[in-house]
C-alpha positions in Angstrom: 122.6 59.9 -89.3 125.4 59.0 -91.8 128.9 58.6 -90.5 131.4 61.3 -91.4 134.2 60.7 -88.9 134.5 59.3 -85.4 136.1 60.7 -82.3 136.4 58.5 -79.3 138.0 60.3 -76.4 136.8 57.8 -73.9 137.7 54.6 -75.7 139.6 52.1 -73.5 141.6 49.5 -75.5 140.3 46.0 -75.0 142.1 43.1 -76.5 140.0 40.0 -77.3 141.9 36.8 -78.4 140.8 36.2 -82.0 141.7 32.5 -82.3 142.3 29.4 -80.3 145.4 29.4 -78.1 148.8 28.7 -79.6 150.0 25.1 -79.1 152.5 25.3 -76.3 153.8 22.7 -73.9 155.8 25.0 -71.7 154.4 26.3 -68.4 152.0 29.2 -69.0 152.3 32.6 -67.3 150.0 32.8 -64.3 148.7 35.8 -62.4 147.9 35.4 -58.7 145.4 37.8 -57.2 145.4 38.4 -53.5 142.2 40.0 -52.2 141.8 41.6 -48.7 138.6 42.8 -47.2 138.5 45.4 -44.4 135.2 45.4 -42.4 134.4 48.5 -40.3 131.4 49.7 -38.5 129.4 52.3 -40.4 130.1 55.8 -39.3 127.5 58.1 -37.9 125.6 59.9 -40.7 124.5 63.5 -40.0 122.0 65.3 -42.1 123.0 68.9 -42.8 120.0 71.3 -42.3 121.9 74.5 -42.8 125.1 75.8 -44.3 127.2 75.3 -41.1 127.6 72.0 -39.3 128.5 71.5 -35.6 132.1 70.5 -35.0 132.8 66.8 -35.8 134.9 65.1 -33.1 137.6 62.7 -34.3 139.2 61.2 -31.2 141.3 58.3 -32.5 143.3 57.4 -35.6 140.9 55.8 -38.1 137.8 57.5 -36.7 135.5 58.9 -39.4 132.2 60.8 -39.7 129.9 61.7 -42.6 127.6 64.6 -43.4 124.8 64.4 -45.9 123.2 67.3 -47.7 121.1 68.2 -50.7 121.8 71.0 -53.2 119.4 73.1 -55.2 118.8 71.9 -58.8 120.0 75.1 -60.4 123.5 75.0 -58.7 126.2 73.4 -60.9 129.3 74.1 -58.8 129.9 74.9 -55.2 132.5 74.5 -52.4 132.9 73.7 -48.8 135.4 75.1 -46.2 137.0 72.6 -43.8 138.9 73.6 -40.7 140.7 71.3 -38.2 141.3 72.6 -34.7 144.5 70.6 -34.2 146.2 72.2 -37.2 149.5 70.6 -38.2 149.5 68.1 -35.4 147.0 65.9 -37.2 146.2 64.8 -40.7 142.5 64.6 -41.8 141.3 63.1 -45.1 138.3 64.8 -46.7 136.2 63.1 -49.5 133.2 64.6 -51.2 130.9 62.2 -53.1 127.5 62.1 -54.7 124.7 59.5 -54.6 126.8 57.3 -52.2 129.3 57.9 -49.4 131.4 55.1 -51.0 134.1 56.8 -53.0 134.5 55.5 -56.6 135.5 56.8 -60.0 132.0 57.8 -61.0 130.8 59.3 -57.7 133.9 61.0 -56.3 133.7 64.8 -56.6 136.6 66.1 -54.6 139.4 64.8 -52.3 141.9 66.6 -50.1 144.1 66.2 -47.0 143.9 68.7 -44.2 147.1 69.2 -42.1 147.3 72.9 -41.6 146.1 75.5 -39.2 144.2 77.4 -41.8 140.8 76.6 -43.4 140.8 74.8 -46.7 138.3 75.4 -49.4 137.2 72.3 -51.4 135.4 73.0 -54.7 133.1 70.3 -56.1 130.6 69.7 -58.9 127.0 69.4 -57.9 124.8 66.5 -59.0 121.2 67.1 -59.7 118.5 65.5 -57.4 121.2 63.6 -55.5 122.4 63.6 -51.9 126.0 64.7 -51.4 128.3 63.2 -48.7 131.3 64.7 -46.9 133.5 62.0 -45.3 136.2 63.1 -42.9 138.7 60.6 -41.5 141.6 61.0 -39.0 144.7 59.6 -40.7 147.3 60.4 -38.1 148.1 62.7 -35.2 146.1 63.8 -32.2 142.4 64.2 -31.7 140.7 67.1 -33.5 137.5 68.9 -34.0 136.6 69.4 -37.7 134.1 72.1 -38.8 132.4 72.0 -42.2 130.8 75.1 -43.8 129.0 75.2 -47.2 130.0 78.3 -49.1 126.8 79.7 -50.5 128.6 82.8 -51.7 130.7 81.0 -54.3 128.0 78.8 -55.7 127.8 78.8 -59.5 124.2 78.9 -60.7 122.8 78.1 -64.2 119.8 79.6 -65.9 119.7 76.8 -68.4 116.4 74.9 -68.8 116.9 71.1 -68.8 114.8 69.2 -71.4 114.3 65.5 -70.8 114.7 63.4 -73.9 112.2 60.7 -74.8 113.4 57.1 -74.8 112.7 54.6 -77.6 113.7 51.0 -76.8 114.3 48.1 -79.2 114.1 44.4 -78.6 117.9 43.7 -78.9 120.4 44.1 -76.1 121.6 47.7 -75.4 119.7 49.0 -78.4 117.8 52.2 -77.6 117.6 55.9 -78.7 116.7 59.1 -77.0 114.8 61.6 -79.2 114.0 65.3 -78.9 110.2 65.3 -79.6 108.3 68.6 -79.9 104.6 68.7 -79.3 103.0 65.6 -80.7 105.7 64.8 -83.3 106.9 61.2 -83.6 110.2 62.0 -85.2 113.1 63.7 -83.5 113.2 67.4 -84.1 116.2 69.7 -84.7 117.3 71.9 -81.8 117.1 75.7 -81.8 120.0 77.2 -79.9 119.7 80.7 -78.4 122.2 83.3 -77.4 120.9 83.8 -73.9 121.6 80.4 -72.3 123.0 76.9 -72.7 120.6 74.3 -74.1 120.8 71.2 -71.8 119.2 67.8 -72.5 119.1 64.9 -70.0 118.6 61.2 -70.5 118.7 58.2 -68.2 121.1 55.2 -68.4 119.6 52.3 -66.4 121.8 50.1 -64.3 122.7 46.6 -65.6 120.4 46.6 -68.7 121.9 49.7 -70.4 125.6 49.5 -69.3 126.9 46.7 -71.5 126.9 48.5 -74.8 128.3 51.8 -76.2 126.6 55.2 -75.8 127.0 57.3 -78.9 126.3 61.0 -78.9 126.3 62.7 -82.4 126.0 66.3 -83.4 125.7 68.0 -86.8 124.5 71.3 -88.3 121.1 71.2 -89.9 121.3 71.1 -93.7 125.1 71.2 -93.3 124.8 74.8 -92.0 123.5 76.3 -95.3 121.4 78.9 -93.4 124.1 79.7 -90.9 127.0 82.3 -91.1 130.4 81.1 -92.2 131.9 81.3 -88.7 129.0 79.5 -87.0 130.2 77.0 -84.4 128.5 74.8 -81.9 130.2 73.5 -78.7 128.8 70.6 -76.7 129.8 68.5 -73.7 128.5 65.2 -72.2 128.6 64.3 -68.5 127.2 62.0 -65.9 125.2 63.3 -63.0 126.1 67.0 -63.2 124.5 69.7 -65.4 127.3 71.2 -67.6 126.9 74.9 -68.3 129.0 76.3 -71.2 130.7 79.6 -70.5 129.5 82.4 -72.8 133.0 84.0 -72.4 135.3 81.1 -73.1 133.1 78.4 -74.7 134.3 75.9 -72.2 132.3 73.5 -70.1 132.5 74.0 -66.3 134.3 70.7 -65.8 134.5 68.7 -62.6 137.3 69.5 -60.3 138.3 65.8 -60.1 138.5 65.1 -63.8 141.0 66.3 -66.5 138.7 66.4 -69.6 135.1 66.1 -70.6 133.9 64.4 -73.8 133.4 67.5 -76.0 131.8 67.8 -79.4 132.7 70.8 -81.7 131.0 71.2 -85.1 131.1 74.2 -87.5 130.2 75.1 -91.0 133.6 74.0 -92.3 133.0 70.7 -90.6 129.3 70.3 -90.3 129.5 66.7 -89.0 128.2 64.5 -87.8 130.7 64.5 -84.9 130.6 61.5 -82.6 131.5 60.7 -79.0 131.5 57.0 -78.2 131.3 56.1 -74.5 131.8 52.4 -73.9 130.0 50.8 -71.0 128.4 54.0 -69.7 127.9 54.4 -66.0 124.2 54.3 -64.9 122.5 57.5 -63.9 121.3 60.8 -65.3 123.4 62.1 -68.2 123.5 65.6 -69.6 124.2 67.0 -73.0 124.9 70.7 -73.1 125.0 72.7 -76.3 125.8 76.4 -77.1 126.3 78.2 -80.4 128.9 80.9 -81.1 130.3 83.0 -84.0 133.9 82.0 -84.0 136.3 84.3 -85.8 139.0 82.9 -88.1 142.1 81.5 -86.3 140.3 81.5 -83.0 141.6 78.8 -80.7 139.0 79.0 -78.0 138.0 77.0 -76.1 141.1 74.8 -76.7 143.6 77.2 -75.3 141.5 79.4 -73.0 142.0 78.6 -69.4 139.0 77.8 -67.3 139.5 80.9 -65.2 139.7 83.2 -68.2 137.1 85.9 -68.0 136.8 86.7 -71.7 137.5 85.1 -75.1 137.1 88.0 -77.6 137.0 85.8 -80.7 133.8 84.1 -79.5 130.4 85.7 -79.7 127.2 83.9 -78.5 124.9 83.2 -81.4 121.7 81.3 -82.3 121.2 78.5 -84.8 119.9 75.0 -85.5 121.6 71.7 -85.0 120.6 68.0 -85.1 121.6 65.7 -82.3 121.4 61.9 -81.7 121.8 60.0 -78.5 121.8 56.3 -79.0 123.1 53.1 -77.5 124.1 50.0 -79.4 126.3 46.9 -79.0 130.0 47.6 -79.7 130.4 50.6 -82.0 127.1 51.3 -83.6 126.4 47.6 -83.8 129.6 46.5 -85.6 133.3 46.3 -85.3 134.4 47.5 -88.7 135.9 45.2 -91.3 138.3 43.4 -88.9 136.0 42.1 -86.1 132.6 40.8 -85.1 130.3 42.2 -82.5 129.6 39.5 -79.9 127.5 39.4 -76.7 129.1 37.9 -73.6 127.5 36.8 -70.4 129.5 36.6 -67.2 128.1 36.3 -63.7 124.6 37.1 -64.8 125.7 40.3 -66.6 125.5 40.7 -70.4 127.9 42.9 -72.3 129.0 43.4 -75.8 132.5 43.3 -77.2 134.4 43.1 -80.5 136.0 39.8 -81.5 138.9 41.0 -83.5 140.4 39.1 -86.5 143.9 39.0 -88.0 145.7 40.3 -84.8 143.7 43.5 -84.9 143.2 44.9 -81.4 141.5 47.7 -79.6 137.9 48.3 -78.6 136.7 48.6 -82.2 139.4 46.4 -83.8 141.2 49.3 -85.5 144.7 48.9 -83.9 146.8 47.3 -86.6 150.2 47.5 -84.7 150.6 43.7 -84.7 148.9 42.9 -88.0 151.0 41.1 -90.6 150.8 41.9 -94.3 149.2 39.4 -96.6 152.6 38.1 -98.0 153.9 37.4 -94.5 150.6 35.6 -93.6 150.9 33.4 -96.8 154.6 32.6 -96.1 153.8 31.6 -92.6 150.9 29.4 -93.7 153.0 27.6 -96.3 155.8 27.0 -93.8 153.4 25.5 -91.3 151.6 23.3 -93.8 154.4 22.2 -96.1 156.8 21.3 -93.2 154.5 18.4 -92.5 155.5 16.8 -95.8 158.7 15.6 -94.0 156.4 12.9 -92.5 156.3 11.3 -96.0 159.8 10.1 -95.1 158.5 8.7 -91.7 155.7 6.9 -93.5 158.1 5.4 -96.1 160.5 4.1 -93.4 157.6 2.7 -91.4 156.3 0.8 -94.4 159.7 -0.4 -95.4 160.3 -1.8 -91.9 156.9 -3.4 -91.7 155.4 -1.0 -89.2 152.0 -0.7 -90.9 149.9 0.6 -88.0 152.6 3.1 -87.2 152.7 4.3 -90.8 148.9 4.9 -90.7 149.4 7.0 -87.5 152.2 9.1 -89.2 149.9 9.7 -92.2 147.1 10.9 -89.8 149.6 13.2 -88.1 150.6 14.7 -91.5 147.0 15.0 -92.7 145.5 16.6 -89.6 148.4 18.9 -88.8 148.4 20.2 -92.4 144.8 20.9 -92.6 144.6 22.3 -89.0 147.3 24.9 -89.8 145.7 25.6 -93.2 142.4 26.4 -91.3 143.9 28.2 -88.3 146.9 30.1 -89.5 145.6 32.0 -92.5 144.5 35.0 -90.5 141.0 34.9 -92.2 142.8 35.7 -95.5 144.0 32.3 -96.8 142.1 29.9 -94.6 141.0 26.6 -96.0 138.9 24.5 -93.5 137.6 21.0 -94.4 135.8 20.8 -91.0 135.4 22.8 -87.8 138.7 24.1 -86.4 137.9 22.6 -83.0 137.7 19.1 -84.6 140.9 19.6 -86.5 142.7 20.8 -83.4 141.6 17.8 -81.4 142.7 15.4 -84.2 146.1 17.2 -84.5 146.9 16.9 -80.8 145.6 13.4 -80.5 147.4 12.0 -83.5 150.7 13.8 -82.4 150.4 12.2 -78.9 149.6 8.9 -80.4 152.6 9.1 -82.8 154.9 9.6 -79.7 153.4 6.6 -78.0 153.4 4.1 -80.9 157.0 5.0 -81.7 158.1 4.3 -78.2 156.1 1.0 -78.1 157.7 0.0 -81.4 161.2 0.6 -79.9 160.4 -1.8 -77.0 160.3 -4.8 -79.5 157.4 -6.7 -78.0 155.3 -9.4 -79.7 152.5 -8.3 -82.1 149.8 -9.1 -79.6 151.4 -7.1 -76.8 152.2 -4.2 -79.1 148.5 -4.1 -80.3 147.3 -4.1 -76.7 149.6 -1.2 -75.7 148.8 0.8 -78.8 145.0 0.4 -78.4 145.1 1.1 -74.6 147.3 4.1 -75.2 145.0 5.4 -77.8 142.0 5.3 -75.4 144.0 7.0 -72.6 145.5 9.7 -74.9 142.1 10.5 -76.5 140.7 11.2 -73.0 143.7 13.3 -72.0 143.5 15.3 -75.2 139.8 16.1 -74.6 140.5 17.0 -71.0 143.2 19.6 -71.7 145.1 19.2 -74.9 147.6 22.0 -74.2 148.7 21.0 -70.7 152.2 19.9 -70.1 151.3 16.7 -68.3 149.3 15.5 -71.4 152.6 15.5 -73.4 154.7 14.1 -70.7 152.4 11.2 -69.9 153.1 9.1 -73.0 156.7 10.3 -73.2 157.7 9.2 -69.7 155.6 6.0 -69.7 157.0 4.9 -73.1 160.5 5.8 -72.1 160.2 3.7 -68.9 159.0 0.8 -71.0 161.9 1.1 -73.4 164.4 1.3 -70.6 162.9 -1.6 -68.6 162.8 -4.1 -71.5 166.2 -3.1 -73.0 167.9 -3.5 -69.6 166.1 -6.8 -69.0 167.3 -8.2 -72.4 170.8 -6.9 -71.8 170.9 -8.8 -68.5 169.4 -11.9 -70.0 172.0 -11.9 -72.8 174.8 -10.7 -70.6 175.8 -7.9 -73.0 175.4 -4.2 -73.2 175.1 -4.2 -77.0 171.3 -4.3 -77.3 169.8 -3.2 -79.6 172.3 -3.6 -82.5 175.4 -1.4 -82.4 174.5 0.7 -85.5 171.2 1.6 -83.9 172.6 2.0 -80.4 175.5 4.2 -81.4 174.2 6.2 -84.4 170.4 6.2 -85.0 169.2 6.3 -81.4 171.5 9.2 -80.2 170.9 11.2 -83.4 167.1 10.7 -83.1 167.0 11.6 -79.4 169.2 14.7 -80.1 167.0 15.9 -83.0 163.7 15.5 -81.0 165.2 17.1 -77.9 166.4 20.1 -80.0 163.0 20.5 -81.5 161.3 20.2 -78.1 163.6 22.9 -76.6 162.8 25.3 -79.5 159.1 24.4 -79.3 158.8 24.8 -75.5 161.1 27.7 -74.7 161.9 29.7 -77.9 158.5 29.8 -79.6 156.8 33.2 -79.5 154.0 34.8 -81.3 156.4 36.6 -83.6 158.4 33.5 -84.6 155.6 31.0 -84.3 155.6 30.0 -88.0 159.3 29.4 -88.2 159.8 27.6 -84.8 156.7 25.5 -85.1 157.7 24.4 -88.7 161.1 23.3 -87.4 159.2 21.4 -84.7 157.3 19.5 -87.4 160.5 18.6 -89.2 162.4 17.7 -86.1 159.7 15.2 -84.9 159.4 13.7 -88.4 163.2 13.3 -88.7 163.4 11.9 -85.2 160.8 9.2 -86.0 162.8 8.2 -89.1 165.9 7.7 -86.9 164.2 6.2 -83.7 161.9 3.7 -85.4 164.2 0.6 -85.3 164.7 -1.9 -88.0 163.2 -5.1 -86.7 166.5 -7.0 -87.2 168.1 -4.5 -84.8 165.8 -5.7 -82.0 166.5 -9.4 -82.4 
């Protein structure tokens, strides 16, 4: 069925990080979850055999009792009457659920609190072929006797015939269709709608194996409604567990008391469809699709504005006609995530589910939210800032070679090379990317060479013999490579070479000052000018990098960090004569 437009009333935004985490050395934000488990003895469960149950005695606060009953299949809505003998002197909580006495979003049908001397009527939606449970709990007050009466007189019956759709499964995850097959046909047939009743179709969503994808229900007029009147309109609604009858007076679905809106499909000759409803990660159970055709006069706003208790909508007349429907499941949204994402299967705790891996800061379940997406010119400017800022290391390489620090010059060149190509590969938002190797390899090399540059610069400032310097450089390289592989973005990885190297510098400088009985070591020009300026520049860059860098200013602040480190190296790397 070709795609005309998409409506997704049940979409829940899901943001999936499209790239590797930003390089940060500040402490990350953490969320602490505190879980508590309350264990209680299961309450007595009574099976209702008639419309009236004996009084339920709740003696102490926290006492609860449950009643289980089964409804006829042709009932779609009913109610119960609850009465508490103690009246206002106690507060009783009442929950009505289906399939399970445990209240959850999918199974909760009605909830109320009883604290009056009059009986309270609680309407609820009826599930087909499922036990229903009434749970009463004493919240506060004195002991009470609670009576429960099922109101047979207000039950809403449906004369709709439920047709079970035929499932067709495919080898891939979450890929299956439900088809409407007539007689011995192998291809899904069109649906003939009548004026007398709602056409209802049911299909099963299995637990675990079917819930990790997206259920898509589509509806369109056959042959774009060429054989139908101009004002021909079809209303449809989808729901889990309960048969949805469509009112012939208002065109509205008889919605659940506990929910605000049902997923609804409306198609007409002016908009023949297909019209889609996407339901991500559908709940397991028996689902229903209800359809009904009307002749809808011009400027008719039903069922959008008709209230549920309206008795008549004069601009709607039940009609007959032919529509085509599709019920299918697929990973993500029809197997893809549009132009700005990729559909990926995830596995967590033994469960498999699909999700969209969004690119270029697109967000949302189907990667269509462009609120945080930068335009191409901004992406290009950010990419050039992050890559070209590394050219300041040319100055660091020149000073290292001029001062006979050849190994250090090689490390600075490696920093410039890997940082440039890492940002060229990672920061182009899939528009201007240029990758000479896998981004994970480039990221490791960028972090490792940056850490090593800190270390060799501090070792050079100590002023040891060539043999001792080589041992410290090589030993530091081994340790830093291990640290970068363990957790390259952790704060302790950056602080380890910095603190260790600073302690070495302080120890040997103080030792030489005491041996020479002077405080002027290293030379005055380095001690009073180059060293404070270099420390100040690196500290300023570190403050901006650790505390001021955000996603919005990442390109600007991180580029300044590159230049601050390169400039600090030029100032801190001492001339050998200053250490004599």
